[in-house]
C-alpha positions, 0 to 999 in steps of 0.5 A: 497313443492314448495317454498321448493325445489325453495329455495334449489338452491339459497342456493347451489349457495350461498354456492358455490359462498362462496366457490369460494370467501374463495378459491379466498381469499386463492390464493390470500394470498398465492400469496401475501405471495409468493412475499413477500418471493420473495422480501424478498430474493431479499432485502436480496440478495442486502445487501449482494451483497453491503456488499461484495462490500464495504469490497471489496472496503475497502480491495482493494482500502483503504488498506494502504501500505507503499512505497517501497524505492529501491537503483537504482544506486550509484557512487562515484565521488569524492574520497581521503583518508589522512594520507593513511600510518598512524593507523588513515586514514580519508576518504573523498567522494562524493556519488550520490545515485539514489533511486526509491519510489514505490508506490502500493496505490490507492492515491498520496503519498506526503511526505516531506523533506526526509532523505538520509545517509551513515554510517561507522559503527554505526556512520553517516559520511554523511547526506543530505536532499531529498526535498519534493516531490510526487509519483502518485497513483500506480506510481513510482519516481526517486530521485537523492541525493548527499551526502558528507561524511567523516570519521577517523580512517577507516579500511578495511575488515580483510577478504578482504583487499582494502574493506571498509563496508558501509551502506547507508539508506533513509527514507521518511515521508508523506501522502497518499491520498485516493480518494481525501478524506481521508489522512493518514500519513505513512513513509518508509525507506530502508537500504543498506549495500554496500562495497566501493572498496578502489582501483577502488574508486567505490561501488561494485554492490553487495549491499543489501537492507532491 
């Protein structure tokens, strides 16, 4: 009887100790699971953030836009009409056009020899090379081009006597270099309709470009 009464506390202690160990183990497993879940959430959040950052970078920095060309000014220092009283007068003129190239890309735009021309109707009556150049990233550059033009059998606007309808164009082809690694070929052009006053020998300021 004495031995039985002495063994009971030991068994109770062992059972209680085992229960504590199981509880500690369960708590440890729970903490480890929570840490794993938090770690997964952190990794997933970092992946989402990185994906969004890469997408924004691609949409903004790596997006390629054609540089725009604007006709800033135009003048005619030389002008002459031959056989003005005949049924087929001829026109000779020198046109100086100033174009502005606006580059909205995050890399410079290097273009080769471009072309600037003057048209009467559907015929090109004068054409000139622009020479090579560069428009810096998010910048602009100006270029002056002198075009010698001549046309035969000209006739003024029947609705507005003394006005000759002309059009000019500019074409550039080159490369845009992005973040000093990627190079992509790109072209840009503009066409402008304008009116030449045969009395003042000057281009009116209401030209329209597209």
